[in-house]
KESELUM-945448 format. One line per 5 residues: for each residue x, y, z of C-alpha. Coordinates in pm, whole numbers, plus 50000, padded with zeros to 5 digits. Each point is the difference from the previous one (the first is absolute). Layout:
X/Y/Z | ... $
END
This chain:
37843/36668/57424 | 49743/50283/49967 | 50027/49992/49620 | 49921/49628/49978 | 49654/49917/49863 $
49806/49716/50157 | 49652/49848/49977 | 49745/50006/50283 | 49699/49772/49958 | 49702/50116/50208 $
49738/49736/50078 | 49709/49926/50011 | 49952/50314/49788 | 50229/49847/49740 | 50195/50315/49920 $
50368/49983/49906 | 50203/50318/50012 | 50357/50099/49932 | 50174/50178/50285 | 50343/50119/50102 $
50201/49803/50251 | 50046/50186/50325 | 49647/50133/50033 | 49744/49857/50242 | 49708/49777/49908 $
49777/50295/50097 | 50173/50219/49742 | 49939/49732/49738 | 49635/49972/50103 | 49956/50375/49965 $
50164/49998/49659 | 49763/49722/49896 | 49700/50204/50117 | 49875/49721/50224 | 49759/50082/50287 $
50218/49914/50302 | 49939/50140/50345 | 50302/50190/50137 | 49845/50216/50266 | 50321/50145/50146 $
50134/50088/49657 | 50265/49729/50004 | 50163/50076/50337 | 49947/49653/50146 | 49766/50133/50269 $
49660/49859/49905 | 50085/49641/49903 | 49722/49991/49740 | 50199/49962/49677 | 50043/49626/50065 $
50102/49783/49709 | 50100/49637/49970 | 50308/49896/49805 | 49941/49642/49887 | 50313/49947/49793 $
50347/50146/49946 | 50045/50111/50359 | 50364/50072/49920 | 49877/50270/49763 | 49928/50227/50296 $
50226/50174/50249 | 50004/49846/50351 | 49708/50038/50237 | 50018/50330/50188 | 49957/50064/50375 $
49671/50174/49920 | 49868/49684/49837 | 50115/49791/50296 | 49778/50218/50214 | 49695/49953/49778 $
50018/49627/49917 | 50016/49677/50194 | 50260/49736/49916 | 49728/49795/49832 | 49901/50293/49779 $
50360/50075/49908 | 50055/49636/49910 | 49690/50016/49781 | 50156/50290/49807 | 49822/50299/50152 $
50174/50334/49942 | 49909/50366/50025 | 49995/50146/49650 | 50151/50326/50126 | 50295/49819/50161 $
50078/49720/49752 | 50266/50116/49751 | 50008/49832/49659 | 50323/49831/49891 | 49873/49770/49723 $
49694/49853/49827 | 49730/49909/50247 | 49637/49891/50028 | 49795/50190/50256 | 49652/49907/50124 $
49776/50290/50100 | 49760/49888/50279 | 49645/50134/49974 | 50039/50167/50339 | 50282/50214/49857 $
49807/50115/49694 | 49761/50293/49989 | 49756/49826/49770 | 49639/49922/50086 | 49975/50250/50282 $
49661/50115/50123 | 50012/50370/49916 | 49723/50239/50096 | 49847/50203/49716 | 49634/50014/50099 $
49823/50232/50239 | 49648/50046/50135 | 50020/50378/49953 | 49960/50042/49626 | 49718/49989/49748 $
50098/50048/49636 | 49870/50340/49888 | 50078/50257/49734 | 50151/50338/50092 | 49760/50261/50139 $
49967/50176/49665 | 50165/50026/49659 | 50206/50294/50122 | 50122/49792/50296 | 50163/49740/49775 $
50380/50004/50001 | 49994/49880/49639 | 49720/50127/49779 | 49913/49809/49683 | 49866/50187/49697 $
49865/49809/49696 | 50105/50170/49676 | 49900/49961/49636 | 50249/50196/49789 | 49974/50111/49638 $
50230/49789/49785 | 50310/50165/49863 | 49983/50097/49632 | 50168/50225/49748 | 49786/50291/50115 $
50058/49942/50375 | 50368/49951/50077 | 49984/50055/50374 | 50217/49764/50204 | 49829/49712/50173 $
50068/50154/50343 | 49865/50341/49893 | 49693/49826/49863 | 49944/49832/50341 | 50064/50321/50196 $
49761/50197/49780 | 49724/49744/50052 | 50057/50001/50379 | 49962/50378/49995 | 49696/49997/49771 $
49810/49715/50170 | 50103/50038/50365 | 50141/50350/50037 | 50348/49875/50089 | 50279/50239/49909 $
50370/50051/50065 | 50059/49624/50004 | 50342/49838/49970 | 50122/49653/49910 | 50340/49834/50022 $
50173/49828/49707 | 49920/49665/50163 | 49629/50076/49965 | 50029/50115/49637 | 50197/49689/49909 $
49697/49771/49967 | 49739/50257/49897 | 50034/49979/49621 | 49971/49620/49964 | 49720/49985/50260 $
49793/50259/49810 | 50028/49817/49671 | 49937/49657/50152 | 49673/50127/50154 | 49864/50213/49713 $
50090/50323/50179 | 49815/49911/50319 | 50198/50003/50326 | 49969/50077/50370 | 50230/50270/50139 $
50123/49967/50359 | 50045/50337/50168 | 50169/50063/50334 | 49969/50365/50095 | 50135/50191/49699 $
50188/49701/49859 | 49888/49742/49750 | 50169/49688/50136 | 49882/49741/49750 | 49753/49885/49738 $
49790/49683/50000 | 49792/49819/49744 | 49631/50103/50008 | 49799/49835/50275 | 50302/49931/50220 $
50003/50133/50358 | 50314/50130/50171 | 50124/49767/50273 | 50200/50063/50315 | 50210/49813/50255 $
49968/50055/50374 | 50306/49866/50180 | 50069/49947/50369 | 50379/49961/50014 | 50055/49827/50333 $
50327/49896/50155 | 49905/49633/49972 | 49732/49993/49731 | 49870/50198/49706 | 49624/50019/49943 $
49901/50104/49647 | 49650/50087/49872 | 49900/50057/49637 | 49708/50244/49968 | 49785/50143/49724 $
50048/50376/50049 | 49662/50081/49846 | 49776/49762/50195 | 50216/49955/50309 | 49970/49622/49971 $
50285/49784/50128 | 50077/49766/49710 | 50269/49787/50169 | 50218/49998/50310 | 50305/49810/50120 $
50235/49987/50298 | 50365/49911/49947 | 50310/49993/50221 | 50217/50310/49985 | 50311/49885/49806 $
50217/50225/50217 | 49963/49747/50283 | 50312/49825/49871 | 50198/50316/50081 | 49867/50044/50353 $
49675/49940/50184 | 49966/50339/50166 | 50032/50350/49858 | 50324/50080/50180 | 50172/49693/49853 $
49899/50112/49652 | 50109/50358/50058 | 50339/49871/50116 | 50024/49778/49691 | 49912/50291/49775 $
50266/50216/50163 | 50281/49747/50020 | 49961/49799/49679 | 50106/50124/49655 | 49681/50086/49811 $
49806/49884/50308 | 49719/50253/49960 | 49962/49918/49631 | 49992/49625/50073 | 49726/50037/50263 $
49796/50234/49779 | 50035/49776/49696 | 49887/49697/50200 | 49665/50167/50070 | 49969/50155/49652 $
50046/49659/49838 | 49758/49827/50236 | 49737/50272/49951 | 50027/49968/49621 | 49959/49623/50025 $
49698/50011/50230 | 49838/50268/49781 | 50036/49768/49700 | 49838/49718/50197 | 49711/50214/50123 $
49939/50143/49652 | 49996/49651/49848 | 49756/49877/50264 | 49772/50297/49932 | 50024/49967/49622 $
50157/50344/49951 | 50339/50144/49904 | 50257/50166/50224 | 50012/50275/49735 | 49660/50107/50133 $
50146/50070/50346 | 50007/50380/50015 | 50063/50070/50371 | 50164/49836/50300 | 49948/50097/50364 $
50254/49844/50236 | 50007/50020/50380 | 50266/49869/50236 | 50206/50103/50299 | 50253/50274/49944 $
50296/49766/49953 | 49816/49782/49747 | 49892/50293/49782 | 50345/50162/50023 | 50163/49678/49883 $
49743/49959/49722 | 50076/50347/49865 | 50376/49973/50070 | 49989/50309/50220 | 50286/50080/50239 $
49967/49786/50313 | 50311/50080/50211 | 49811/50264/50198 | 49710/49759/50050 | 50217/49727/50152 $
50127/50205/50296 | 49856/50245/50252 | 49803/50218/49957 | 49870/49775/49714 | 49906/50272/49753 $
49832/49907/49668 | 50144/50143/49680 | 49646/50115/49918 | 49667/49981/50182 | 49772/50156/49737 $
49824/49790/49732 | 50241/49878/49732 | 49950/49891/49641 | 50220/49806/49762 | 49961/49871/49647 $
49926/49631/49974 | 50217/49978/49689 | 50304/50117/50198 | 49950/49697/50225 | 49969/49750/49717 $
49627/49953/50059 | 49817/49900/49679 | 49699/50226/50045 | 49828/50275/49797 | 50228/50243/49823 $
50029/50267/50270 | 49860/49813/50300 | 50094/50155/50333 | 50078/49835/50333 | 49850/50207/50281 $
50127/49962/50358 | 49799/50192/50264 | 50159/50211/50270 | 50159/49845/50307 | 49999/50143/50352 $
50359/49978/50126 | 50265/49746/50092 | 49866/49653/49920 | 49634/50103/50014 | 49927/49986/49630 $
49731/50014/49736 | 49866/49659/50110 | 49900/50139/50342 | 49838/50298/49830 | 49820/49764/49762 $
49876/49779/50284 | 49876/50307/50189 | 49817/50123/49690 | 49835/49665/49928 | 49880/49934/50355 $
49869/50353/50057 | 50209/50043/50314 | 49961/50358/50123 | 49695/50064/49780 | 49746/49984/50284 $
49987/50084/50371 | 50128/49665/50126 | 50341/49936/50157 | 50154/49735/49775 | 50338/49829/49978 $
50114/49830/49681 | 50280/49742/50005 | 50151/49863/49679 | 50206/49708/50128 | 50299/49883/49801 $
50377/49989/49996 | 49970/50376/50037 | 49688/50070/50208 | 49831/50338/49967 | 49746/50133/50249 $
49771/50302/49974 | 49781/50151/50272 | 49714/50239/49921 | 49845/50215/50275 | 49751/50215/49808 $
49865/50153/50320 | 50343/50148/50056 | 50056/50062/49628 | 50314/49785/50008 | 50133/49712/49796 $
50342/49848/50068 | 50200/49706/49872 | 50321/49808/50047 | 50191/49706/49859 | 50150/49719/50204 $
50251/49744/49879 | 49807/49690/50100 | 50236/49795/49785 | 49934/49687/49797 | 49929/49759/50287 $
49625/50014/49929 | 50083/49878/49649 | 50186/49702/50145 | 50348/50150/49960 | 50263/49958/50273 $
49784/49717/50138 | 50179/49664/50013 | 49729/49818/49804 | 49831/50313/49870 | 49861/50046/49650 $
49764/50232/49817 | 49631/49925/49962 | 50019/49716/49747 | 49873/49644/49975 | 50108/49794/50301 $
50054/50301/50222 | 49858/49961/50350 | 49748/50287/50034 | 49809/49904/50316 | 50120/49840/50324 $
49814/49888/50310 | 50138/49795/50287 | 49731/49778/50150 | 50078/49771/50293 | 50369/50045/49933 $
49975/49902/49632 | 50057/50253/49720 | 49714/50016/49749 | 50096/50166/49673 | 49836/50120/49679 $
50203/50046/49682 | 49940/50204/49687 | 49836/49779/49739 | 49983/49719/50259 | 50339/49885/49873 $
50248/49815/50223 | 50179/50259/50215 | 50337/50121/49869 | 50040/50315/50209 | 49814/50266/50191 $
49875/50331/49861 | 49923/50329/50172 | 49650/49937/50135 | 50112/49655/50115 | 50299/50128/50194 $
49777/50261/50170 | 49755/49727/50099 | 50279/49773/50120 | 50166/50261/50219 | 49667/50105/50150 $
49917/49637/50077 | 50342/49942/50156 | 49935/50295/50230 | 49649/49875/50082 | 50120/49657/50112 $
50295/50148/50188 | 50267/49862/49765 | 50144/50354/49985 | 49982/50259/50275 | 49896/50364/49969 $
50352/50087/49882 | 49981/49739/49728 | 50243/49752/50155 | 49937/49625/49968 | 49910/49806/50313 $
50164/49659/49970 | 49763/49831/50247 | 49701/50037/49767 | 49920/49691/49789 | 50105/50045/49638 $
50295/50226/50084 | 50328/49825/49926 | 50367/50075/49953 | 50086/50027/49631 | 50311/50096/49806 $
49927/50370/50052 | 49888/49979/50363 | 49653/49951/50141 | 49723/49957/49743 | 49645/49875/49962 $
49926/49719/49754 | 49704/50079/49774 | 50028/49724/49740 | 50221/49690/50025 | 50201/49904/49693 $
49783/49700/49915 | 49694/50228/49964 | 50161/50288/49814 | 50021/50047/49626 | 50371/50077/50019 $
50105/49693/50194 | 50136/50207/50289 | 49864/50123/50331 | 49826/50339/49999 | 50050/50177/50329 $
49982/50346/50159 | 50336/50107/50139 | 50094/50264/50254 | 50142/50205/49714 | 49663/49982/49822 $
49818/50131/50306 | 50252/50283/50030 | 49947/50098/49636 | 49624/50012/50046 | 50046/50208/50315 $
50206/50253/49804 | 49741/50019/49721 | 49695/50024/50221 | 50186/50234/50236 | 50068/50241/49713 $
49633/50009/49895 | 49860/50026/50353 | 50251/50273/50084 | 49891/50189/49688 | 49636/49972/50112 $
50090/50124/50349 | 50202/50294/49871 | 49720/50116/49769 | 49744/49976/50279 | 50227/50198/50232 $
50067/50258/49730 | 49626/50042/49949 | 49933/50012/50373 | 49750/49714/49992 | 49968/49645/50131 $
49930/49690/49792 | 49655/49989/50161 | 49921/50337/49839 | 50029/49854/49649 | 49677/49935/49816 $
50169/49765/49754 | 50332/49839/49912 | 50037/49911/49632 | 50246/49724/49908 | 50124/50004/49641 $
50237/49791/49791 | 50037/49626/49951 | 50122/49928/50351 | 49726/50215/50150 | 49744/49805/49799 $
50101/49655/50124 | 50096/50103/50354 | 49802/49828/50276 | 49877/50295/50211 | 49960/49798/50320 $
50360/49882/49969 | 50134/50346/49915 | 49830/50152/50304 | 50109/49715/50226 | 50367/50048/49915 $
49982/50380/50044 | 50045/50076/49631 | 49670/50193/49989 | 49809/50191/50271 | 49754/49801/50207 $
49679/50138/49851 | 49670/49830/49908 | 50034/49816/49671 | 49717/50202/49846 | 50226/50306/50008 $
50242/49830/49760 | 49952/49986/49623 | 50220/49796/49766 | 49979/50154/49653 | 50254/49823/49777 $
50217/50193/49759 | 49877/50354/50068 | 50309/50159/49842 | 49912/49829/49674 | 49645/50134/50024 $
50130/50354/50043 | 50229/49952/49700 | 49696/49897/49793 | 49810/50307/50108 | 50288/50232/49915 $
50052/49827/49667 | 49643/50090/49903 | 49937/50334/50163 | 50169/50341/49999 | 49794/50096/50305 $
50126/49700/50197 | 50359/50098/49918 | 49931/50344/50141 | 49850/49844/50314 | 50306/49777/50043 $
50230/50298/49966 | 49799/50187/50264 | 50022/49697/50233 | 50379/49986/49964 | 50026/50366/50096 $
49763/49963/50292 | 50181/49707/50164 | 50251/50083/50272 | 50306/49776/49979 | 50126/49843/50323 $
50362/49879/50003 | 50044/49710/50240 | 50378/50029/50032 | 49975/50336/50177 | 49680/49938/50196 $
50057/50044/50377 | 50033/49672/50188 | 49953/49796/49683 | 50251/49735/50111 | 49803/49932/50316 $
49671/49992/49807 | 50151/49753/49754 | 50138/49779/50280 | 49659/49989/50170 | 49829/49927/49670 $
50211/49687/49953 | 49857/49839/50313 | 49709/49755/50020 | 49751/50096/50270 | 49756/49710/49990 $
END
């Protein structure tokens, strides 16, 4: 059976692929490179990899108990299946609903922290560009082309003891002759890493490698100008929403680490091509990459050992800055382009937290400031300059704020409910793009749960109160109806279930517990903080009143909060351009004290209290 080839027709994308019988639809989707959401990594836990089989139902193995739990009889009759559960037996046509795809998401790449600027000085540039006019080779001057370039660099700029790899030399001879012996040499330290045509500037990529999304910025390394930027879903989502799921996949699957690394390498190459085209430049001009991400993401990107990172005491393979060659990763950049990854702190507090701290200036003045980068893996830093202390931790807030593990959850894409108010017993919603509602995204689920608590539909423990109007008994127990089927874009009711509330309690409990632990470790109260900085996409769109009302954030005046957008991406830009900023980031990573939640005294009680709703 497993050796039998069959055809799977994916619609409305219109892609037909050949697959082996015996694998799941999810396996076939992955092989086809389609952007399906599979937040639990294919374990049947999230219910998001929903597909619809319109024809050839006999071409699939029978419906599983897991699917019976996720779908109503009406949905099953209509052909709904979970891609991770449905095993292929023959040719089949599969519809991919828009709510199951990770296309068209609203991904945060902007920030209010950054002004395009060149490095502080020529000597501060990571890549230095030197225009050269070389004497043409002739019968009386038989020096090699590389020697000719090195001699001119020494004569004109005083650069000596330079080296160059064969990859750099490979295009030197034709480039010289095509440009009448005029070129620009790119020098990184004591290495010549590439040559460009005269007048060309070296370019760089700043990359924020998030668990859910990848933000990529194309910069001119000479002027500091951002030429183009783009946010794209992390392709590793199909192998698990959270970092632990991906670490388990990498450990337990043959070539798992290579598959996860290659997924990001390929996506980064593609987005670089798109950005370069939009900016009217070539990827061959990209001479440096600076990438930040949490420790697990950067380890997987570099294919570093991860076994020791997946279990206590969660030790990174390396915490110092790391560099790799872009060519080793299949990235089509300048000849000897390097990929620089700044230092991490420890555990899952990675280079992204360091980058965010650098960009926001946390700890650089006398104020007591907390920075929170909210995501699937939330990192928090607390600076107490008066006590000469800076500490940080990571909390597994999980993917619920991205819509995962929520019955009608989805990521921030068109049709996602992003705002909810309940007025006179009637839910009032706002959707992304003002499209008909098809699901509920992170900010919407936060609003909805806070509103349910406000009207008394759930108590302080998060349990539904069936006497409140709007609360009804559904297939999965008590729930609150947000959108009836006749008003939704999916043709089905959109409701908030007890399970959804529980998932949000776990996520917000993890973050609030992390805040409490850091405050206790620093010996201060929330009221002592001069500012709380919220970073990341979720932090940008979060309604502060709602977050405070549901006990996600401390009850402080709103003017003490600042929402800054993608601060980690800003820090990556700064380190891409400046040697000095890299040194500052390294100093920050060494200054930060790491706090491990799993061994913190009374953490379980703090977490339990943090899950409660007090208003």
